[in-house]
mmCIF file of the N, C-alpha and C atoms, coordinates in Angstrom:
data_MODEL
# 
_entry.id   MODEL 
# 
loop_
_atom_site.group_PDB 
_atom_site.id 
_atom_site.type_symbol 
_atom_site.label_atom_id 
_atom_site.label_alt_id 
_atom_site.label_comp_id 
_atom_site.label_asym_id 
_atom_site.label_entity_id 
_atom_site.label_seq_id 
_atom_site.pdbx_PDB_ins_code 
_atom_site.Cartn_x 
_atom_site.Cartn_y 
_atom_site.Cartn_z 
_atom_site.occupancy 
_atom_site.B_iso_or_equiv 
_atom_site.pdbx_formal_charge 
_atom_site.auth_seq_id 
_atom_site.auth_comp_id 
_atom_site.auth_asym_id 
_atom_site.auth_atom_id 
_atom_site.pdbx_PDB_model_num 
ATOM 1   N N  . MET A 1 1  ? 143.617 217.789 -124.149 1.00 0.00 ? 1  MET A N  1 
ATOM 2   C CA . MET A 1 1  ? 143.404 217.393 -125.442 1.00 0.00 ? 1  MET A CA 1 
ATOM 3   C C  . MET A 1 1  ? 142.795 218.351 -126.227 1.00 0.00 ? 1  MET A C  1 
ATOM 4   N N  . PRO A 1 2  ? 143.190 218.926 -127.755 1.00 0.00 ? 2  PRO A N  1 
ATOM 5   C CA . PRO A 1 2  ? 142.167 219.942 -128.192 1.00 0.00 ? 2  PRO A CA 1 
ATOM 6   C C  . PRO A 1 2  ? 140.893 219.325 -128.561 1.00 0.00 ? 2  PRO A C  1 
ATOM 7   N N  . GLU A 1 3  ? 140.654 218.004 -128.641 1.00 0.00 ? 3  GLU A N  1 
ATOM 8   C CA . GLU A 1 3  ? 139.384 217.488 -128.869 1.00 0.00 ? 3  GLU A CA 1 
ATOM 9   C C  . GLU A 1 3  ? 138.165 217.967 -127.931 1.00 0.00 ? 3  GLU A C  1 
ATOM 10  N N  . LYS A 1 4  ? 138.821 217.608 -126.652 1.00 0.00 ? 4  LYS A N  1 
ATOM 11  C CA . LYS A 1 4  ? 138.332 218.013 -125.336 1.00 0.00 ? 4  LYS A CA 1 
ATOM 12  C C  . LYS A 1 4  ? 137.578 219.511 -125.363 1.00 0.00 ? 4  LYS A C  1 
ATOM 13  N N  . ARG A 1 5  ? 138.639 220.176 -125.655 1.00 0.00 ? 5  ARG A N  1 
ATOM 14  C CA . ARG A 1 5  ? 138.401 221.623 -125.671 1.00 0.00 ? 5  ARG A CA 1 
ATOM 15  C C  . ARG A 1 5  ? 137.042 221.943 -126.653 1.00 0.00 ? 5  ARG A C  1 
ATOM 16  N N  . LEU A 1 6  ? 137.222 221.386 -127.961 1.00 0.00 ? 6  LEU A N  1 
ATOM 17  C CA . LEU A 1 6  ? 136.195 221.853 -128.651 1.00 0.00 ? 6  LEU A CA 1 
ATOM 18  C C  . LEU A 1 6  ? 134.623 221.263 -128.436 1.00 0.00 ? 6  LEU A C  1 
ATOM 19  N N  . SER A 1 7  ? 134.772 220.434 -127.436 1.00 0.00 ? 7  SER A N  1 
ATOM 20  C CA . SER A 1 7  ? 133.280 219.578 -127.036 1.00 0.00 ? 7  SER A CA 1 
ATOM 21  C C  . SER A 1 7  ? 132.467 220.933 -126.381 1.00 0.00 ? 7  SER A C  1 
ATOM 22  N N  . HIS A 1 8  ? 133.049 221.992 -125.929 1.00 0.00 ? 8  HIS A N  1 
ATOM 23  C CA . HIS A 1 8  ? 132.249 223.156 -125.501 1.00 0.00 ? 8  HIS A CA 1 
ATOM 24  C C  . HIS A 1 8  ? 131.490 223.838 -126.467 1.00 0.00 ? 8  HIS A C  1 
ATOM 25  N N  . LEU A 1 9  ? 131.921 223.798 -127.687 1.00 0.00 ? 9  LEU A N  1 
ATOM 26  C CA . LEU A 1 9  ? 131.072 224.389 -128.954 1.00 0.00 ? 9  LEU A CA 1 
ATOM 27  C C  . LEU A 1 9  ? 129.524 223.635 -128.926 1.00 0.00 ? 9  LEU A C  1 
ATOM 28  N N  . SER A 1 10 ? 128.587 224.663 -129.138 1.00 0.00 ? 10 SER A N  1 
ATOM 29  C CA . SER A 1 10 ? 127.279 224.103 -129.523 1.00 0.00 ? 10 SER A CA 1 
ATOM 30  C C  . SER A 1 10 ? 127.148 223.706 -130.896 1.00 0.00 ? 10 SER A C  1 
ATOM 31  N N  . PRO A 1 11 ? 126.384 222.639 -131.072 1.00 0.00 ? 11 PRO A N  1 
ATOM 32  C CA . PRO A 1 11 ? 125.893 222.462 -132.523 1.00 0.00 ? 11 PRO A CA 1 
ATOM 33  C C  . PRO A 1 11 ? 126.189 223.516 -133.407 1.00 0.00 ? 11 PRO A C  1 
ATOM 34  N N  . ASP A 1 12 ? 125.014 224.354 -133.254 1.00 0.00 ? 12 ASP A N  1 
ATOM 35  C CA . ASP A 1 12 ? 124.981 225.650 -134.006 1.00 0.00 ? 12 ASP A CA 1 
ATOM 36  C C  . ASP A 1 12 ? 126.213 226.469 -134.441 1.00 0.00 ? 12 ASP A C  1 
ATOM 37  N N  . VAL A 1 13 ? 127.249 226.660 -133.197 1.00 0.00 ? 13 VAL A N  1 
ATOM 38  C CA . VAL A 1 13 ? 128.375 227.254 -133.378 1.00 0.00 ? 13 VAL A CA 1 
ATOM 39  C C  . VAL A 1 13 ? 129.472 226.665 -134.387 1.00 0.00 ? 13 VAL A C  1 
ATOM 40  N N  . ARG A 1 14 ? 129.464 224.998 -134.073 1.00 0.00 ? 14 ARG A N  1 
ATOM 41  C CA . ARG A 1 14 ? 130.273 224.420 -135.315 1.00 0.00 ? 14 ARG A CA 1 
ATOM 42  C C  . ARG A 1 14 ? 129.763 224.427 -136.415 1.00 0.00 ? 14 ARG A C  1 
ATOM 43  N N  . ALA A 1 15 ? 128.252 224.526 -136.792 1.00 0.00 ? 15 ALA A N  1 
ATOM 44  C CA . ALA A 1 15 ? 127.880 224.714 -138.029 1.00 0.00 ? 15 ALA A CA 1 
ATOM 45  C C  . ALA A 1 15 ? 128.478 225.867 -138.614 1.00 0.00 ? 15 ALA A C  1 
ATOM 46  N N  . GLN A 1 16 ? 128.244 226.966 -137.908 1.00 0.00 ? 16 GLN A N  1 
ATOM 47  C CA . GLN A 1 16 ? 128.567 228.346 -138.096 1.00 0.00 ? 16 GLN A CA 1 
ATOM 48  C C  . GLN A 1 16 ? 130.117 228.295 -138.688 1.00 0.00 ? 16 GLN A C  1 
ATOM 49  N N  . LEU A 1 17 ? 131.126 227.670 -137.800 1.00 0.00 ? 17 LEU A N  1 
ATOM 50  C CA . LEU A 1 17 ? 132.488 227.698 -138.265 1.00 0.00 ? 17 LEU A CA 1 
ATOM 51  C C  . LEU A 1 17 ? 132.728 226.850 -139.493 1.00 0.00 ? 17 LEU A C  1 
ATOM 52  N N  . LYS A 1 18 ? 131.823 225.669 -139.488 1.00 0.00 ? 18 LYS A N  1 
ATOM 53  C CA . LYS A 1 18 ? 132.205 224.920 -140.757 1.00 0.00 ? 18 LYS A CA 1 
ATOM 54  C C  . LYS A 1 18 ? 131.751 225.694 -142.069 1.00 0.00 ? 18 LYS A C  1 
ATOM 55  N N  . ALA A 1 19 ? 130.749 226.351 -141.913 1.00 0.00 ? 19 ALA A N  1 
ATOM 56  C CA . ALA A 1 19 ? 130.416 227.342 -143.251 1.00 0.00 ? 19 ALA A CA 1 
ATOM 57  C C  . ALA A 1 19 ? 131.091 228.308 -143.466 1.00 0.00 ? 19 ALA A C  1 
ATOM 58  N N  . VAL A 1 20 ? 132.172 228.900 -142.341 1.00 0.00 ? 20 VAL A N  1 
ATOM 59  C CA . VAL A 1 20 ? 133.299 229.927 -142.529 1.00 0.00 ? 20 VAL A CA 1 
ATOM 60  C C  . VAL A 1 20 ? 134.097 228.944 -143.338 1.00 0.00 ? 20 VAL A C  1 
ATOM 61  N N  . PHE A 1 21 ? 134.406 227.886 -142.772 1.00 0.00 ? 21 PHE A N  1 
ATOM 62  C CA . PHE A 1 21 ? 135.448 227.141 -143.183 1.00 0.00 ? 21 PHE A CA 1 
ATOM 63  C C  . PHE A 1 21 ? 135.363 226.814 -145.129 1.00 0.00 ? 21 PHE A C  1 
ATOM 64  N N  . GLN A 1 22 ? 134.182 226.484 -145.355 1.00 0.00 ? 22 GLN A N  1 
ATOM 65  C CA . GLN A 1 22 ? 133.705 226.249 -146.642 1.00 0.00 ? 22 GLN A CA 1 
ATOM 66  C C  . GLN A 1 22 ? 133.728 227.626 -147.419 1.00 0.00 ? 22 GLN A C  1 
ATOM 67  N N  . GLU A 1 23 ? 133.482 228.662 -146.912 1.00 0.00 ? 23 GLU A N  1 
ATOM 68  C CA . GLU A 1 23 ? 133.694 229.962 -147.628 1.00 0.00 ? 23 GLU A CA 1 
ATOM 69  C C  . GLU A 1 23 ? 135.145 230.249 -148.002 1.00 0.00 ? 23 GLU A C  1 
ATOM 70  N N  . PHE A 1 24 ? 135.974 229.817 -146.927 1.00 0.00 ? 24 PHE A N  1 
ATOM 71  C CA . PHE A 1 24 ? 137.267 229.979 -147.212 1.00 0.00 ? 24 PHE A CA 1 
ATOM 72  C C  . PHE A 1 24 ? 137.999 229.194 -148.136 1.00 0.00 ? 24 PHE A C  1 
ATOM 73  N N  . ASP A 1 25 ? 137.486 227.911 -148.389 1.00 0.00 ? 25 ASP A N  1 
ATOM 74  C CA . ASP A 1 25 ? 137.971 227.103 -148.929 1.00 0.00 ? 25 ASP A CA 1 
ATOM 75  C C  . ASP A 1 25 ? 137.737 227.513 -150.728 1.00 0.00 ? 25 ASP A C  1 
ATOM 76  N N  . LEU A 1 26 ? 138.425 228.345 -151.034 1.00 0.00 ? 26 LEU A N  1 
ATOM 77  C CA . LEU A 1 26 ? 138.338 228.747 -152.536 1.00 0.00 ? 26 LEU A CA 1 
ATOM 78  C C  . LEU A 1 26 ? 138.055 227.959 -153.693 1.00 0.00 ? 26 LEU A C  1 
ATOM 79  N N  . ASP A 1 27 ? 139.016 226.853 -153.438 1.00 0.00 ? 27 ASP A N  1 
ATOM 80  C CA . ASP A 1 27 ? 138.783 225.845 -154.649 1.00 0.00 ? 27 ASP A CA 1 
ATOM 81  C C  . ASP A 1 27 ? 137.995 224.717 -154.287 1.00 0.00 ? 27 ASP A C  1 
ATOM 82  N N  . GLY A 1 28 ? 137.307 224.590 -153.219 1.00 0.00 ? 28 GLY A N  1 
ATOM 83  C CA . GLY A 1 28 ? 136.348 223.852 -153.082 1.00 0.00 ? 28 GLY A CA 1 
ATOM 84  C C  . GLY A 1 28 ? 136.794 222.313 -152.756 1.00 0.00 ? 28 GLY A C  1 
ATOM 85  N N  . ASP A 1 29 ? 138.062 222.119 -152.240 1.00 0.00 ? 29 ASP A N  1 
ATOM 86  C CA . ASP A 1 29 ? 138.418 220.771 -152.309 1.00 0.00 ? 29 ASP A CA 1 
ATOM 87  C C  . ASP A 1 29 ? 138.588 220.219 -150.843 1.00 0.00 ? 29 ASP A C  1 
ATOM 88  N N  . GLY A 1 30 ? 137.894 220.909 -149.884 1.00 0.00 ? 30 GLY A N  1 
ATOM 89  C CA . GLY A 1 30 ? 137.666 220.385 -148.722 1.00 0.00 ? 30 GLY A CA 1 
ATOM 90  C C  . GLY A 1 30 ? 138.835 220.718 -147.678 1.00 0.00 ? 30 GLY A C  1 
ATOM 91  N N  . PHE A 1 31 ? 139.659 221.371 -148.219 1.00 0.00 ? 31 PHE A N  1 
ATOM 92  C CA . PHE A 1 31 ? 140.997 221.811 -147.231 1.00 0.00 ? 31 PHE A CA 1 
ATOM 93  C C  . PHE A 1 31 ? 141.348 223.172 -147.666 1.00 0.00 ? 31 PHE A C  1 
ATOM 94  N N  . LEU A 1 32 ? 141.809 223.680 -146.635 1.00 0.00 ? 32 LEU A N  1 
ATOM 95  C CA . LEU A 1 32 ? 142.684 225.222 -146.621 1.00 0.00 ? 32 LEU A CA 1 
ATOM 96  C C  . LEU A 1 32 ? 144.083 225.031 -146.969 1.00 0.00 ? 32 LEU A C  1 
ATOM 97  N N  . SER A 1 33 ? 144.416 225.515 -147.944 1.00 0.00 ? 33 SER A N  1 
ATOM 98  C CA . SER A 1 33 ? 146.061 225.833 -148.254 1.00 0.00 ? 33 SER A CA 1 
ATOM 99  C C  . SER A 1 33 ? 146.492 227.068 -147.331 1.00 0.00 ? 33 SER A C  1 
ATOM 100 N N  . ALA A 1 34 ? 147.811 227.168 -147.164 1.00 0.00 ? 34 ALA A N  1 
ATOM 101 C CA . ALA A 1 34 ? 148.277 228.094 -146.509 1.00 0.00 ? 34 ALA A CA 1 
ATOM 102 C C  . ALA A 1 34 ? 147.884 229.533 -147.344 1.00 0.00 ? 34 ALA A C  1 
ATOM 103 N N  . GLU A 1 35 ? 147.920 229.566 -148.734 1.00 0.00 ? 35 GLU A N  1 
ATOM 104 C CA . GLU A 1 35 ? 147.365 230.757 -149.280 1.00 0.00 ? 35 GLU A CA 1 
ATOM 105 C C  . GLU A 1 35 ? 145.712 231.132 -148.954 1.00 0.00 ? 35 GLU A C  1 
ATOM 106 N N  . GLU A 1 36 ? 145.058 230.047 -149.026 1.00 0.00 ? 36 GLU A N  1 
ATOM 107 C CA . GLU A 1 36 ? 143.499 230.298 -148.655 1.00 0.00 ? 36 GLU A CA 1 
ATOM 108 C C  . GLU A 1 36 ? 143.481 230.727 -147.139 1.00 0.00 ? 36 GLU A C  1 
ATOM 109 N N  . LEU A 1 37 ? 144.345 230.277 -146.126 1.00 0.00 ? 37 LEU A N  1 
ATOM 110 C CA . LEU A 1 37 ? 144.465 230.859 -144.691 1.00 0.00 ? 37 LEU A CA 1 
ATOM 111 C C  . LEU A 1 37 ? 144.830 232.182 -145.018 1.00 0.00 ? 37 LEU A C  1 
ATOM 112 N N  . ARG A 1 38 ? 145.642 232.588 -145.395 1.00 0.00 ? 38 ARG A N  1 
ATOM 113 C CA . ARG A 1 38 ? 146.246 234.087 -145.606 1.00 0.00 ? 38 ARG A CA 1 
ATOM 114 C C  . ARG A 1 38 ? 145.010 234.917 -146.145 1.00 0.00 ? 38 ARG A C  1 
ATOM 115 N N  . ALA A 1 39 ? 144.428 234.540 -147.239 1.00 0.00 ? 39 ALA A N  1 
ATOM 116 C CA . ALA A 1 39 ? 143.003 235.248 -147.654 1.00 0.00 ? 39 ALA A CA 1 
ATOM 117 C C  . ALA A 1 39 ? 142.276 235.548 -146.886 1.00 0.00 ? 39 ALA A C  1 
ATOM 118 N N  . ALA A 1 40 ? 141.834 234.336 -145.731 1.00 0.00 ? 40 ALA A N  1 
ATOM 119 C CA . ALA A 1 40 ? 140.798 234.396 -144.728 1.00 0.00 ? 40 ALA A CA 1 
ATOM 120 C C  . ALA A 1 40 ? 141.161 235.667 -143.931 1.00 0.00 ? 40 ALA A C  1 
ATOM 121 N N  . MET A 1 41 ? 142.431 235.524 -143.264 1.00 0.00 ? 41 MET A N  1 
ATOM 122 C CA . MET A 1 41 ? 142.856 236.151 -142.363 1.00 0.00 ? 41 MET A CA 1 
ATOM 123 C C  . MET A 1 41 ? 142.825 237.637 -142.740 1.00 0.00 ? 41 MET A C  1 
ATOM 124 N N  . VAL A 1 42 ? 142.973 238.044 -144.014 1.00 0.00 ? 42 VAL A N  1 
ATOM 125 C CA . VAL A 1 42 ? 142.964 239.473 -144.488 1.00 0.00 ? 42 VAL A CA 1 
ATOM 126 C C  . VAL A 1 42 ? 141.517 239.922 -144.116 1.00 0.00 ? 42 VAL A C  1 
ATOM 127 N N  . ARG A 1 43 ? 140.627 239.047 -144.192 1.00 0.00 ? 43 ARG A N  1 
ATOM 128 C CA . ARG A 1 43 ? 139.036 239.393 -144.115 1.00 0.00 ? 43 ARG A CA 1 
ATOM 129 C C  . ARG A 1 43 ? 139.067 239.962 -142.457 1.00 0.00 ? 43 ARG A C  1 
ATOM 130 N N  . PHE A 1 44 ? 139.990 239.413 -141.659 1.00 0.00 ? 44 PHE A N  1 
ATOM 131 C CA . PHE A 1 44 ? 139.791 239.662 -140.128 1.00 0.00 ? 44 PHE A CA 1 
ATOM 132 C C  . PHE A 1 44 ? 140.680 240.742 -139.859 1.00 0.00 ? 44 PHE A C  1 
ATOM 133 N N  . ASP A 1 45 ? 141.201 241.226 -140.954 1.00 0.00 ? 45 ASP A N  1 
ATOM 134 C CA . ASP A 1 45 ? 142.626 242.318 -140.955 1.00 0.00 ? 45 ASP A CA 1 
ATOM 135 C C  . ASP A 1 45 ? 143.581 241.910 -140.147 1.00 0.00 ? 45 ASP A C  1 
ATOM 136 N N  . GLU A 1 46 ? 143.793 240.794 -140.169 1.00 0.00 ? 46 GLU A N  1 
ATOM 137 C CA . GLU A 1 46 ? 145.006 239.959 -140.161 1.00 0.00 ? 46 GLU A CA 1 
ATOM 138 C C  . GLU A 1 46 ? 145.746 239.803 -141.135 1.00 0.00 ? 46 GLU A C  1 
ATOM 139 N N  . HIS A 1 47 ? 146.869 240.268 -141.225 1.00 0.00 ? 47 HIS A N  1 
ATOM 140 C CA . HIS A 1 47 ? 147.921 240.203 -142.186 1.00 0.00 ? 47 HIS A CA 1 
ATOM 141 C C  . HIS A 1 47 ? 149.053 239.200 -142.217 1.00 0.00 ? 47 HIS A C  1 
ATOM 142 N N  . LEU A 1 48 ? 149.081 238.065 -142.521 1.00 0.00 ? 48 LEU A N  1 
ATOM 143 C CA . LEU A 1 48 ? 149.998 237.263 -142.503 1.00 0.00 ? 48 LEU A CA 1 
ATOM 144 C C  . LEU A 1 48 ? 151.285 237.093 -143.722 1.00 0.00 ? 48 LEU A C  1 
ATOM 145 N N  . THR A 1 49 ? 152.384 236.623 -143.272 1.00 0.00 ? 49 THR A N  1 
ATOM 146 C CA . THR A 1 49 ? 153.196 236.697 -144.378 1.00 0.00 ? 49 THR A CA 1 
ATOM 147 C C  . THR A 1 49 ? 153.054 235.081 -144.653 1.00 0.00 ? 49 THR A C  1 
ATOM 148 N N  . GLU A 1 50 ? 153.463 235.040 -146.065 1.00 0.00 ? 50 GLU A N  1 
ATOM 149 C CA . GLU A 1 50 ? 153.570 233.406 -146.541 1.00 0.00 ? 50 GLU A CA 1 
ATOM 150 C C  . GLU A 1 50 ? 154.152 232.608 -145.394 1.00 0.00 ? 50 GLU A C  1 
ATOM 151 N N  . GLY A 1 51 ? 155.088 232.940 -145.041 1.00 0.00 ? 51 GLY A N  1 
ATOM 152 C CA . GLY A 1 51 ? 155.673 232.118 -143.911 1.00 0.00 ? 51 GLY A CA 1 
ATOM 153 C C  . GLY A 1 51 ? 155.009 231.900 -142.656 1.00 0.00 ? 51 GLY A C  1 
ATOM 154 N N  . GLU A 1 52 ? 154.487 233.104 -142.172 1.00 0.00 ? 52 GLU A N  1 
ATOM 155 C CA . GLU A 1 52 ? 153.653 232.506 -141.052 1.00 0.00 ? 52 GLU A CA 1 
ATOM 156 C C  . GLU A 1 52 ? 152.224 231.858 -141.629 1.00 0.00 ? 52 GLU A C  1 
ATOM 157 N N  . ALA A 1 53 ? 151.690 231.766 -142.554 1.00 0.00 ? 53 ALA A N  1 
ATOM 158 C CA . ALA A 1 53 ? 150.815 231.186 -142.752 1.00 0.00 ? 53 ALA A CA 1 
ATOM 159 C C  . ALA A 1 53 ? 151.203 229.539 -142.914 1.00 0.00 ? 53 ALA A C  1 
ATOM 160 N N  . LYS A 1 54 ? 152.330 229.363 -143.562 1.00 0.00 ? 54 LYS A N  1 
ATOM 161 C CA . LYS A 1 54 ? 152.436 228.050 -143.888 1.00 0.00 ? 54 LYS A CA 1 
ATOM 162 C C  . LYS A 1 54 ? 152.971 227.626 -142.458 1.00 0.00 ? 54 LYS A C  1 
ATOM 163 N N  . ALA A 1 55 ? 153.504 228.287 -141.528 1.00 0.00 ? 55 ALA A N  1 
ATOM 164 C CA . ALA A 1 55 ? 153.688 227.649 -140.340 1.00 0.00 ? 55 ALA A CA 1 
ATOM 165 C C  . ALA A 1 55 ? 152.735 227.469 -139.387 1.00 0.00 ? 55 ALA A C  1 
ATOM 166 N N  . LEU A 1 56 ? 151.780 228.112 -139.672 1.00 0.00 ? 56 LEU A N  1 
ATOM 167 C CA . LEU A 1 56 ? 150.483 227.883 -138.675 1.00 0.00 ? 56 LEU A CA 1 
ATOM 168 C C  . LEU A 1 56 ? 149.834 226.593 -139.533 1.00 0.00 ? 56 LEU A C  1 
ATOM 169 N N  . VAL A 1 57 ? 149.808 226.491 -140.796 1.00 0.00 ? 57 VAL A N  1 
ATOM 170 C CA . VAL A 1 57 ? 149.311 225.031 -141.798 1.00 0.00 ? 57 VAL A CA 1 
ATOM 171 C C  . VAL A 1 57 ? 150.221 224.204 -140.859 1.00 0.00 ? 57 VAL A C  1 
ATOM 172 N N  . GLU A 1 58 ? 151.452 224.091 -141.022 1.00 0.00 ? 58 GLU A N  1 
ATOM 173 C CA . GLU A 1 58 ? 152.341 223.077 -140.453 1.00 0.00 ? 58 GLU A CA 1 
ATOM 174 C C  . GLU A 1 58 ? 151.899 222.639 -138.934 1.00 0.00 ? 58 GLU A C  1 
ATOM 175 N N  . ARG A 1 59 ? 151.503 223.556 -138.139 1.00 0.00 ? 59 ARG A N  1 
ATOM 176 C CA . ARG A 1 59 ? 151.446 223.591 -136.697 1.00 0.00 ? 59 ARG A CA 1 
ATOM 177 C C  . ARG A 1 59 ? 149.955 222.547 -136.456 1.00 0.00 ? 59 ARG A C  1 
ATOM 178 N N  . TYR A 1 60 ? 149.128 222.963 -137.231 1.00 0.00 ? 60 TYR A N  1 
ATOM 179 C CA . TYR A 1 60 ? 147.781 222.301 -137.034 1.00 0.00 ? 60 TYR A CA 1 
ATOM 180 C C  . TYR A 1 60 ? 147.286 221.013 -138.178 1.00 0.00 ? 60 TYR A C  1 
ATOM 181 N N  . ASP A 1 61 ? 148.198 220.888 -139.073 1.00 0.00 ? 61 ASP A N  1 
ATOM 182 C CA . ASP A 1 61 ? 148.152 219.755 -140.024 1.00 0.00 ? 61 ASP A CA 1 
ATOM 183 C C  . ASP A 1 61 ? 148.358 218.639 -139.390 1.00 0.00 ? 61 ASP A C  1 
ATOM 184 N N  . ARG A 1 62 ? 147.546 217.809 -138.898 1.00 0.00 ? 62 ARG A N  1 
ATOM 185 C CA . ARG A 1 62 ? 147.624 216.634 -138.444 1.00 0.00 ? 62 ARG A CA 1 
ATOM 186 C C  . ARG A 1 62 ? 147.833 215.350 -139.452 1.00 0.00 ? 62 ARG A C  1 
ATOM 187 N N  . GLY A 1 63 ? 147.354 215.798 -140.578 1.00 0.00 ? 63 GLY A N  1 
ATOM 188 C CA . GLY A 1 63 ? 147.384 214.931 -141.631 1.00 0.00 ? 63 GLY A CA 1 
ATOM 189 C C  . GLY A 1 63 ? 148.599 214.793 -142.396 1.00 0.00 ? 63 GLY A C  1 
ATOM 190 N N  . GLY A 1 64 ? 149.618 215.800 -142.156 1.00 0.00 ? 64 GLY A N  1 
ATOM 191 C CA . GLY A 1 64 ? 150.667 215.847 -143.018 1.00 0.00 ? 64 GLY A CA 1 
ATOM 192 C C  . GLY A 1 64 ? 150.608 216.288 -144.463 1.00 0.00 ? 64 GLY A C  1 
ATOM 193 N N  . ASP A 1 65 ? 149.742 216.529 -144.854 1.00 0.00 ? 65 ASP A N  1 
ATOM 194 C CA . ASP A 1 65 ? 149.654 216.893 -146.410 1.00 0.00 ? 65 ASP A CA 1 
ATOM 195 C C  . ASP A 1 65 ? 149.492 218.521 -146.612 1.00 0.00 ? 65 ASP A C  1 
ATOM 196 N N  . GLY A 1 66 ? 150.044 219.111 -145.698 1.00 0.00 ? 66 GLY A N  1 
ATOM 197 C CA . GLY A 1 66 ? 150.302 220.631 -146.026 1.00 0.00 ? 66 GLY A CA 1 
ATOM 198 C C  . GLY A 1 66 ? 148.957 221.320 -146.232 1.00 0.00 ? 66 GLY A C  1 
ATOM 199 N N  . ARG A 1 67 ? 147.970 220.904 -145.619 1.00 0.00 ? 67 ARG A N  1 
ATOM 200 C CA . ARG A 1 67 ? 146.739 221.980 -145.565 1.00 0.00 ? 67 ARG A CA 1 
ATOM 201 C C  . ARG A 1 67 ? 145.773 221.503 -144.691 1.00 0.00 ? 67 ARG A C  1 
ATOM 202 N N  . LEU A 1 68 ? 144.946 222.292 -143.981 1.00 0.00 ? 68 LEU A N  1 
ATOM 203 C CA . LEU A 1 68 ? 143.847 221.973 -143.166 1.00 0.00 ? 68 LEU A CA 1 
ATOM 204 C C  . LEU A 1 68 ? 142.679 221.481 -143.588 1.00 0.00 ? 68 LEU A C  1 
ATOM 205 N N  . ASN A 1 69 ? 142.055 220.359 -142.907 1.00 0.00 ? 69 ASN A N  1 
ATOM 206 C CA . ASN A 1 69 ? 140.756 219.950 -143.076 1.00 0.00 ? 69 ASN A CA 1 
ATOM 207 C C  . ASN A 1 69 ? 140.003 220.729 -141.977 1.00 0.00 ? 69 ASN A C  1 
ATOM 208 N N  . VAL A 1 70 ? 138.512 220.680 -142.022 1.00 0.00 ? 70 VAL A N  1 
ATOM 209 C CA . VAL A 1 70 ? 137.656 221.380 -141.393 1.00 0.00 ? 70 VAL A CA 1 
ATOM 210 C C  . VAL A 1 70 ? 137.852 221.258 -139.777 1.00 0.00 ? 70 VAL A C  1 
ATOM 211 N N  . ASP A 1 71 ? 138.314 219.863 -139.284 1.00 0.00 ? 71 ASP A N  1 
ATOM 212 C CA . ASP A 1 71 ? 138.583 219.450 -137.838 1.00 0.00 ? 71 ASP A CA 1 
ATOM 213 C C  . ASP A 1 71 ? 140.098 220.202 -137.414 1.00 0.00 ? 71 ASP A C  1 
ATOM 214 N N  . GLU A 1 72 ? 140.938 220.239 -138.624 1.00 0.00 ? 72 GLU A N  1 
ATOM 215 C CA . GLU A 1 72 ? 142.481 220.990 -138.302 1.00 0.00 ? 72 GLU A CA 1 
ATOM 216 C C  . GLU A 1 72 ? 141.890 222.329 -137.874 1.00 0.00 ? 72 GLU A C  1 
ATOM 217 N N  . PHE A 1 73 ? 141.452 222.898 -138.838 1.00 0.00 ? 73 PHE A N  1 
ATOM 218 C CA . PHE A 1 73 ? 140.786 224.181 -138.942 1.00 0.00 ? 73 PHE A CA 1 
ATOM 219 C C  . PHE A 1 73 ? 140.112 224.902 -137.299 1.00 0.00 ? 73 PHE A C  1 
ATOM 220 N N  . LEU A 1 74 ? 139.060 223.807 -136.657 1.00 0.00 ? 74 LEU A N  1 
ATOM 221 C CA . LEU A 1 74 ? 138.460 224.400 -135.742 1.00 0.00 ? 74 LEU A CA 1 
ATOM 222 C C  . LEU A 1 74 ? 139.578 224.036 -134.788 1.00 0.00 ? 74 LEU A C  1 
ATOM 223 N N  . ARG A 1 75 ? 140.426 223.376 -134.437 1.00 0.00 ? 75 ARG A N  1 
ATOM 224 C CA . ARG A 1 75 ? 141.321 223.137 -133.426 1.00 0.00 ? 75 ARG A CA 1 
ATOM 225 C C  . ARG A 1 75 ? 142.298 224.407 -133.502 1.00 0.00 ? 75 ARG A C  1 
ATOM 226 N N  . ALA A 1 76 ? 142.879 224.863 -134.696 1.00 0.00 ? 76 ALA A N  1 
ATOM 227 C CA . ALA A 1 76 ? 143.493 226.014 -134.635 1.00 0.00 ? 76 ALA A CA 1 
ATOM 228 C C  . ALA A 1 76 ? 142.764 227.371 -134.361 1.00 0.00 ? 76 ALA A C  1 
ATOM 229 N N  . LEU A 1 77 ? 141.345 227.237 -134.485 1.00 0.00 ? 77 LEU A N  1 
ATOM 230 C CA . LEU A 1 77 ? 140.555 228.537 -133.927 1.00 0.00 ? 77 LEU A CA 1 
ATOM 231 C C  . LEU A 1 77 ? 140.710 228.358 -132.417 1.00 0.00 ? 77 LEU A C  1 
ATOM 232 N N  . ASP A 1 78 ? 140.289 227.135 -132.176 1.00 0.00 ? 78 ASP A N  1 
ATOM 233 C CA . ASP A 1 78 ? 140.247 226.929 -130.672 1.00 0.00 ? 78 ASP A CA 1 
ATOM 234 C C  . ASP A 1 78 ? 141.291 227.141 -129.753 1.00 0.00 ? 78 ASP A C  1 
ATOM 235 N N  . ALA A 1 79 ? 142.444 226.795 -130.369 1.00 0.00 ? 79 ALA A N  1 
ATOM 236 C CA . ALA A 1 79 ? 143.784 227.416 -129.690 1.00 0.00 ? 79 ALA A CA 1 
ATOM 237 C C  . ALA A 1 79 ? 144.183 228.712 -129.647 1.00 0.00 ? 79 ALA A C  1 
ATOM 238 N N  . ALA A 1 80 ? 143.626 229.320 -130.689 1.00 0.00 ? 80 ALA A N  1 
ATOM 239 C CA . ALA A 1 80 ? 143.553 230.862 -130.875 1.00 0.00 ? 80 ALA A CA 1 
ATOM 240 C C  . ALA A 1 80 ? 142.918 231.678 -129.792 1.00 0.00 ? 80 ALA A C  1 
ATOM 241 N N  . ALA A 1 81 ? 141.831 231.109 -129.707 1.00 0.00 ? 81 ALA A N  1 
ATOM 242 C CA . ALA A 1 81 ? 141.130 231.429 -128.763 1.00 0.00 ? 81 ALA A CA 1 
ATOM 243 C C  . ALA A 1 81 ? 140.951 231.129 -127.409 1.00 0.00 ? 81 ALA A C  1 
ATOM 244 N N  . LEU A 1 82 ? 141.881 230.284 -126.936 1.00 0.00 ? 82 LEU A N  1 
ATOM 245 C CA . LEU A 1 82 ? 141.907 229.733 -125.676 1.00 0.00 ? 82 LEU A CA 1 
ATOM 246 C C  . LEU A 1 82 ? 143.445 230.512 -125.280 1.00 0.00 ? 82 LEU A C  1 
ATOM 247 N N  . GLY A 1 83 ? 144.198 230.980 -126.443 1.00 0.00 ? 83 GLY A N  1 
ATOM 248 C CA . GLY A 1 83 ? 145.608 231.740 -125.968 1.00 0.00 ? 83 GLY A CA 1 
ATOM 249 C C  . GLY A 1 83 ? 146.433 230.541 -125.761 1.00 0.00 ? 83 GLY A C  1 
# 
């Protein structure tokens, strides 16, 4: 389960990742849209197409609302880090 893998993160690291999420949340609604995710990835020199960004959001969006909340974002990062 992804939740168990996330448990290895220290509280400090989780806080830092949540701050990153807030920085990427350009409209301040508490969610990352596919477009906000694309903009965030450019900052890491990763260029996603609109389709790729939408696919990532769909894959990790457990709420089914077409965007990522902070926990979904952390799960996506965890999955990417663990390959």
